[in-house]
DOBATI-611876 format. One record per residue: residue number from 1; residue in three letters; x, y, z of N, C-alpha, C in turn. Coordinates in pm, 1 decimal. Example, Ala and Ser with C-alpha at 12.3 -4.5 7.8 and 13.67 -1.06 7.14 Angstrom:
% residues 2
<1 "Ala" <1319.0 -569.0 780.0> <1230.0 -450.0 780.0> <1320.0 -330.0 780.0>>,
<2 "Ser" <1285.0 -225.0 708.0> <1367.0 -106.0 714.0> <1290.0 3.0 787.0>>,
% end
This chain:
% residues 126
<1 "Val" <10479.4 13763.0 16064.2> <10524.6 13732.7 16203.5> <10441.4 13790.8 16235.4>>,
<2 "Gln" <10393.6 13745.7 16343.3> <10238.4 13800.1 16449.0> <10272.4 13749.7 16595.2>>,
<3 "Leu" <10269.8 13794.5 16681.2> <10231.2 13809.7 16823.7> <10149.3 13818.7 16898.8>>,
<4 "Gln" <9995.3 13863.4 16858.7> <9915.4 13966.8 16902.0> <9879.3 13926.5 17038.5>>,
<5 "Ala" <9910.0 13974.0 17190.1> <9850.5 13977.1 17314.7> <9700.6 14080.5 17319.2>>,
<6 "Phe" <9621.0 14005.7 17410.3> <9523.4 14085.1 17440.9> <9480.4 14021.0 17541.4>>,
<7 "Gly" <9371.2 14130.3 17606.6> <9274.5 14091.8 17733.3> <9341.2 14142.6 17867.1>>,
<8 "Gly" <9458.8 14206.1 17805.3> <9481.0 14323.6 17933.6> <9397.9 14442.9 18005.6>>,
<9 "Gly" <9405.4 14510.7 18102.7> <9271.9 14627.4 18129.3> <9285.4 14665.1 18256.3>>,
<10 "Leu" <9216.9 14719.1 18314.9> <9211.0 14766.8 18428.5> <9167.6 14696.3 18548.2>>,
<11 "Val" <9206.1 14673.4 18664.7> <9102.7 14572.4 18725.2> <9170.8 14623.0 18897.1>>,
<12 "Gln" <9104.7 14608.2 19005.2> <9090.7 14593.5 19112.0> <9182.5 14526.6 19189.3>>,
<13 "Ala" <9253.1 14535.8 19291.7> <9339.8 14463.4 19346.7> <9209.9 14320.6 19414.3>>,
<14 "Gly" <9311.6 14216.1 19370.5> <9173.9 14116.1 19419.4> <9118.0 14027.1 19309.1>>,
<15 "Gly" <9128.4 14124.5 19166.1> <9037.0 14058.2 19033.9> <9136.3 13978.7 18991.6>>,
<16 "Ser" <9089.8 13959.4 18853.7> <9138.4 13812.6 18771.9> <9127.1 13918.6 18609.9>>,
<17 "Leu" <9247.1 13852.2 18541.5> <9264.6 13887.7 18401.3> <9292.3 13759.4 18339.5>>,
<18 "Arg" <9241.7 13763.4 18238.8> <9305.5 13627.3 18126.3> <9351.2 13699.3 17988.4>>,
<19 "Leu" <9491.3 13671.8 17989.0> <9544.6 13745.9 17897.9> <9523.8 13616.1 17800.9>>,
<20 "Ser" <9556.8 13646.9 17588.0> <9571.8 13544.2 17553.1> <9687.7 13612.4 17451.0>>,
<21 "Cys" <9736.6 13506.6 17369.6> <9850.0 13553.1 17247.3> <9791.2 13438.2 17115.6>>,
<22 "Leu" <9774.3 13533.3 17068.8> <9725.6 13408.9 16951.1> <9921.1 13451.0 16841.2>>,
<23 "Val" <9924.7 13339.5 16786.3> <10068.8 13370.5 16712.6> <10027.1 13310.1 16553.4>>,
<24 "Ser" <10076.4 13408.6 16472.4> <10037.9 13363.9 16360.9> <10179.0 13382.0 16226.6>>,
<25 "Gly" <10197.4 13310.4 16157.6> <10324.6 13336.8 16062.0> <10456.1 13259.6 16088.9>>,
<26 "Ile" <10421.2 13223.3 16208.7> <10570.2 13093.2 16252.2> <10520.4 12968.7 16308.1>>,
<27 "Thr" <10579.9 12884.8 16310.5> <10527.2 12790.0 16387.5> <10558.8 12761.8 16490.5>>,
<28 "Phe" <10374.1 12728.2 16580.0> <10362.6 12679.9 16735.0> <10362.3 12606.6 16798.6>>,
<29 "Arg" <10322.0 12483.4 16756.1> <10294.5 12376.1 16801.4> <10424.8 12315.8 16871.0>>,
<30 "Asp" <10502.0 12318.9 16797.6> <10638.5 12261.9 16862.8> <10744.3 12347.5 16929.7>>,
<31 "Tyr" <10708.3 12448.1 16944.2> <10786.8 12556.0 17059.5> <10698.8 12611.6 17215.3>>,
<32 "Ala" <10797.0 12602.6 17315.2> <10779.2 12636.3 17446.2> <10731.9 12762.9 17408.1>>,
<33 "Met" <10644.6 12847.5 17499.6> <10601.3 12965.5 17495.1> <10650.5 13055.4 17653.0>>,
<34 "Gly" <10672.1 13144.3 17624.1> <10641.9 13246.4 17784.6> <10583.3 13371.6 17776.2>>,
<35 "Trp" <10563.1 13402.0 17908.8> <10517.0 13549.9 17905.3> <10606.3 13621.6 17957.5>>,
<36 "Phe" <10614.8 13720.4 17949.3> <10700.6 13849.7 18057.4> <10592.4 13974.7 18050.9>>,
<37 "Arg" <10668.2 14051.0 18166.3> <10617.8 14181.0 18177.8> <10712.7 14276.9 18190.3>>,
<38 "Gln" <10665.8 14405.1 18176.2> <10775.3 14523.4 18209.4> <10717.7 14619.9 18262.9>>,
<39 "Val" <10776.0 14718.9 18357.3> <10721.2 14849.8 18349.9> <10795.9 14978.7 18327.0>>,
<40 "Pro" <10763.9 15036.0 18296.2> <10836.2 15187.1 18256.9> <10997.3 15180.8 18353.3>>,
<41 "Gly" <11119.9 15163.8 18273.3> <11220.7 15207.1 18342.1> <11314.7 15077.9 18441.0>>,
<42 "Lys" <11217.7 14971.1 18422.8> <11284.6 14867.4 18481.1> <11288.9 14776.3 18329.3>>,
<43 "Glu" <11388.6 14640.9 18388.4> <11401.3 14524.1 18269.5> <11290.7 14471.5 18244.8>>,
<44 "Arg" <11285.5 14379.7 18143.4> <11144.6 14323.0 18124.7> <11185.7 14217.3 18192.7>>,
<45 "Glu" <11105.1 14137.6 18245.6> <11127.4 14025.6 18362.2> <11026.6 13903.5 18326.9>>,
<46 "Phe" <11063.9 13790.0 18341.8> <11016.9 13663.3 18346.5> <10883.5 13640.3 18419.3>>,
<47 "Val" <10764.7 13581.8 18348.8> <10686.7 13573.3 18446.2> <10619.4 13403.5 18434.1>>,
<48 "Ser" <10598.6 13333.5 18303.7> <10563.1 13210.9 18346.4> <10586.9 13167.5 18165.5>>,
<49 "Ala" <10590.7 13041.8 18194.3> <10680.7 12943.0 18043.3> <10617.9 12795.6 18029.9>>,
<50 "Ile" <10521.3 12785.7 17932.8> <10515.0 12653.1 17929.1> <10576.7 12577.0 17786.2>>,
<51 "Gly" <10539.2 12449.0 17828.8> <10634.1 12361.9 17730.0> <10567.7 12340.1 17611.6>>,
<52 "Trp" <10618.9 12284.6 17455.3> <10546.1 12255.7 17376.7> <10445.3 12186.1 17386.5>>,
<53 "Arg" <10442.4 12058.2 17451.4> <10301.6 11987.8 17461.1> <10229.5 12048.5 17583.5>>,
<54 "Gly" <10263.9 12149.2 17662.2> <10150.9 12196.8 17748.4> <10157.3 12132.8 17838.4>>,
<55 "Thr" <10226.2 12059.9 17862.1> <10273.6 11927.8 18002.4> <10349.6 12028.0 18122.2>>,
<56 "Arg" <10429.9 12064.0 18084.4> <10560.4 12146.4 18194.2> <10530.7 12310.6 18177.1>>,
<57 "Thr" <10525.5 12332.6 18319.1> <10543.8 12466.5 18321.2> <10613.8 12558.3 18430.9>>,
<58 "Tyr" <10631.4 12681.1 18426.6> <10743.1 12721.6 18513.1> <10673.9 12850.9 18548.2>>,
<59 "Tyr" <10736.8 12913.9 18660.7> <10643.5 13001.7 18706.6> <10752.4 13125.4 18808.9>>,
<60 "Gln" <10719.7 13258.5 18737.5> <10813.4 13312.7 18865.6> <10751.8 13298.9 19015.3>>,
<61 "Asp" <10854.6 13317.1 19092.8> <10822.0 13285.1 19263.5> <10684.6 13387.9 19288.0>>,
<62 "Ser" <10663.1 13502.2 19249.1> <10592.2 13612.4 19278.0> <10421.7 13596.5 19247.5>>,
<63 "Val" <10422.6 13474.9 19148.2> <10291.9 13450.1 19032.2> <10283.2 13325.1 19082.1>>,
<64 "Glu" <10374.2 13212.5 19122.1> <10368.4 13085.8 19155.8> <10217.2 13097.5 19230.5>>,
<65 "Gly" <10109.4 13023.2 19204.0> <9931.2 13016.0 19237.6> <9912.4 13102.3 19240.6>>,
<66 "Arg" <9933.8 13208.1 19191.4> <9806.9 13286.2 19140.9> <9798.6 13300.1 19005.7>>,
<67 "Phe" <9897.4 13256.2 18913.1> <9866.8 13302.9 18768.1> <9896.0 13146.9 18674.3>>,
<68 "Thr" <9814.6 13107.6 18585.4> <9836.5 12983.0 18546.7> <9843.3 13008.4 18376.3>>,
<69 "Ile" <9971.0 12909.0 18358.0> <9932.8 12989.9 18185.5> <9918.8 12801.4 18092.3>>,
<70 "Ser" <9874.9 12840.7 18022.8> <9766.7 12692.3 17916.7> <9817.5 12757.6 17782.7>>,
<71 "Arg" <9782.6 12634.8 17719.6> <9774.2 12661.3 17562.1> <9720.8 12580.7 17466.3>>,
<72 "Asp" <9684.3 12638.9 17353.6> <9521.4 12547.2 17241.4> <9639.8 12536.7 17135.9>>,
<73 "Asn" <9729.6 12425.6 17093.6> <9772.0 12411.4 17004.5> <9699.7 12438.2 16850.6>>,
<74 "Ala" <9552.3 12352.4 16888.4> <9482.0 12383.7 16800.9> <9458.3 12497.6 16737.0>>,
<75 "Lys" <9444.5 12626.9 16800.0> <9401.4 12754.4 16818.9> <9522.9 12855.8 16798.6>>,
<76 "Asn" <9688.7 12811.1 16817.3> <9814.6 12847.2 16815.1> <9785.8 12975.9 16939.4>>,
<77 "Thr" <9717.5 12982.2 16990.7> <9706.7 13045.8 17118.2> <9774.3 13002.6 17253.8>>,
<78 "Val" <9828.8 13087.3 17315.2> <9884.4 13053.6 17453.5> <9803.1 13187.5 17601.4>>,
<79 "Tyr" <9795.2 13150.1 17674.5> <9675.6 13208.5 17772.6> <9785.0 13215.8 17890.4>>,
<80 "Leu" <9705.4 13310.5 17965.6> <9770.8 13361.4 18119.4> <9650.7 13385.0 18188.3>>,
<81 "Gln" <9610.3 13292.4 18284.3> <9496.4 13332.8 18368.2> <9541.6 13394.6 18513.0>>,
<82 "Met" <9550.5 13506.6 18552.6> <9602.6 13583.2 18645.3> <9508.0 13614.7 18758.2>>,
<83 "Asn" <9476.5 13544.4 18860.0> <9344.7 13549.6 18943.2> <9485.6 13661.3 19090.4>>,
<84 "Ser" <9364.8 13711.4 19178.1> <9432.2 13760.4 19293.9> <9534.1 13891.0 19271.8>>,
<85 "Leu" <9494.9 13911.7 19155.9> <9610.6 14026.2 19180.7> <9650.6 14165.8 19247.0>>,
<86 "Val" <9739.1 14214.2 19223.7> <9800.9 14320.5 19304.1> <9870.6 14413.6 19232.4>>,
<87 "Pro" <9866.1 14539.7 19271.1> <9946.6 14663.8 19213.6> <10046.6 14656.6 19151.1>>,
<88 "Glu" <10139.7 14531.2 19226.0> <10275.3 14506.3 19162.9> <10260.4 14451.1 19069.7>>,
<89 "Asp" <10121.9 14372.8 18982.2> <10125.9 14276.7 18901.7> <10130.8 14397.9 18745.1>>,
<90 "Thr" <10137.9 14521.0 18800.5> <10093.2 14640.7 18723.0> <10189.6 14646.7 18611.2>>,
<91 "Ala" <10182.0 14617.6 18502.3> <10294.6 14621.1 18381.8> <10234.0 14585.6 18265.6>>,
<92 "Arg" <10288.2 14611.1 18126.5> <10285.3 14548.4 17978.2> <10319.7 14401.3 17972.0>>,
<93 "Tyr" <10238.3 14335.2 17933.4> <10269.9 14195.4 17947.3> <10257.2 14155.6 17815.1>>,
<94 "Tyr" <10389.5 14047.6 17783.4> <10444.2 14017.7 17663.2> <10449.6 13890.4 17608.4>>,
<95 "Cys" <10404.8 13845.5 17547.1> <10435.9 13684.2 17524.5> <10557.5 13673.6 17416.9>>,
<96 "Ala" <10626.9 13535.7 17444.2> <10710.3 13528.5 17310.8> <10741.9 13400.4 17306.2>>,
<97 "Arg" <10814.2 13328.3 17225.8> <10820.9 13190.2 17179.5> <10962.8 13153.7 17187.2>>,
<98 "Tyr" <10987.8 13038.1 17201.9> <11127.7 12968.1 17241.7> <11175.0 12939.9 17142.0>>,
<99 "Arg" <11304.9 13001.3 17127.8> <11384.1 13016.3 17037.8> <11415.2 12861.7 16987.4>>,
<100 "Arg" <11450.6 12747.5 17056.1> <11440.6 12639.7 16958.8> <11328.3 12590.0 17017.1>>,
<101 "Pro" <11269.7 12470.1 16926.6> <11166.1 12344.7 16932.0> <11224.1 12250.6 17004.6>>,
<102 "Tyr" <11089.4 12214.2 17108.5> <11111.1 12080.8 17159.7> <11159.0 12048.7 17272.9>>,
<103 "Val" <11172.7 12188.8 17325.1> <11246.8 12175.6 17450.4> <11212.7 12171.9 17575.1>>,
<104 "Ser" <11269.1 12111.6 17669.5> <11153.2 12035.9 17800.6> <11186.4 12124.5 17939.3>>,
<105 "Asn" <11322.9 12181.6 17917.3> <11363.7 12213.4 18049.0> <11396.4 12393.7 18011.5>>,
<106 "Leu" <11261.1 12423.7 18080.7> <11231.9 12586.2 18053.7> <11319.2 12669.0 18086.9>>,
<107 "Lys" <11307.7 12805.4 18061.5> <11378.5 12880.3 18131.6> <11340.3 13003.2 18070.4>>,
<108 "Ser" <11411.4 13096.0 18171.7> <11321.6 13243.8 18243.3> <11428.0 13348.0 18129.4>>,
<109 "Gly" <11531.6 13304.2 18075.3> <11630.2 13436.9 18026.6> <11589.0 13477.9 17926.3>>,
<110 "Arg" <11546.0 13586.5 17838.0> <11514.5 13654.8 17763.1> <11567.4 13615.3 17631.6>>,
<111 "Thr" <11686.5 13553.8 17639.1> <11775.2 13528.3 17523.3> <11749.7 13382.4 17452.9>>,
<112 "Glu" <11627.6 13330.5 17559.0> <11569.5 13166.6 17479.3> <11468.6 13197.2 17402.9>>,
<113 "Tyr" <11435.1 13317.2 17359.3> <11291.9 13365.5 17318.1> <11362.0 13482.3 17201.7>>,
<114 "Asp" <11288.5 13423.3 17077.4> <11344.2 13449.7 16962.8> <11197.4 13587.4 16925.1>>,
<115 "Tyr" <11087.7 13567.6 16906.3> <10930.5 13620.4 16851.0> <10944.7 13691.6 16986.3>>,
<116 "Trp" <10901.7 13798.0 16968.5> <10779.5 13843.2 17059.1> <10675.1 13960.5 17027.2>>,
<117 "Gly" <10565.8 13987.1 17096.4> <10470.7 14034.1 17039.0> <10487.2 14177.7 17112.5>>,
<118 "Gln" <10374.3 14298.1 17096.4> <10378.8 14420.7 17069.7> <10288.1 14428.1 17230.2>>,
<119 "Gly" <10280.2 14343.8 17287.1> <10180.1 14351.7 17464.9> <10101.1 14420.0 17499.6>>,
<120 "Thr" <10046.5 14412.2 17644.4> <9939.4 14464.8 17627.3> <9905.5 14503.9 17802.0>>,
<121 "Leu" <9841.3 14576.9 17831.1> <9889.7 14666.8 17940.1> <9788.7 14634.7 18073.3>>,
<122 "Val" <9832.7 14566.3 18178.9> <9760.3 14549.7 18290.8> <9788.0 14621.7 18399.2>>,
<123 "Thr" <9673.8 14682.8 18443.0> <9683.4 14784.7 18524.5> <9564.7 14710.7 18638.3>>,
<124 "Val" <9687.5 14736.3 18755.3> <9605.9 14722.8 18871.1> <9602.4 14761.9 18990.8>>,
<125 "Ser" <9447.2 14840.3 19047.7> <9420.5 14954.8 19088.7> <9418.9 14904.1 19262.7>>,
<126 "Ser" <9497.1 14975.4 19328.9> <9438.7 14939.4 19503.2> <9358.9 14984.1 19557.7>>,
% end
């Protein structure tokens, strides 16, 4: 089982990054996917989620309007387009697969997700 997140890096405030998460070894298309982020010393927090069909999305208030989540079921990949980045977005970003299939009511709790990637580091300089 692998959830490989990549696309992180160093960017100036106001810039953009696109994260990708390639999923292998487990079923992808029937499950909602989420992105979380974590700063050392703090709890991992929810960023965004997308339903299994890709038609439903859910965002944390602080990223609404700046981040866009999407998925390509043919490529087993979920994306997070991050625009207008601010230093407070600095964190390691993790992708995760929802625990149950065919879920429409997306939730932000970490216990709703079972498989996690290793994360990719995003650093936003001021």
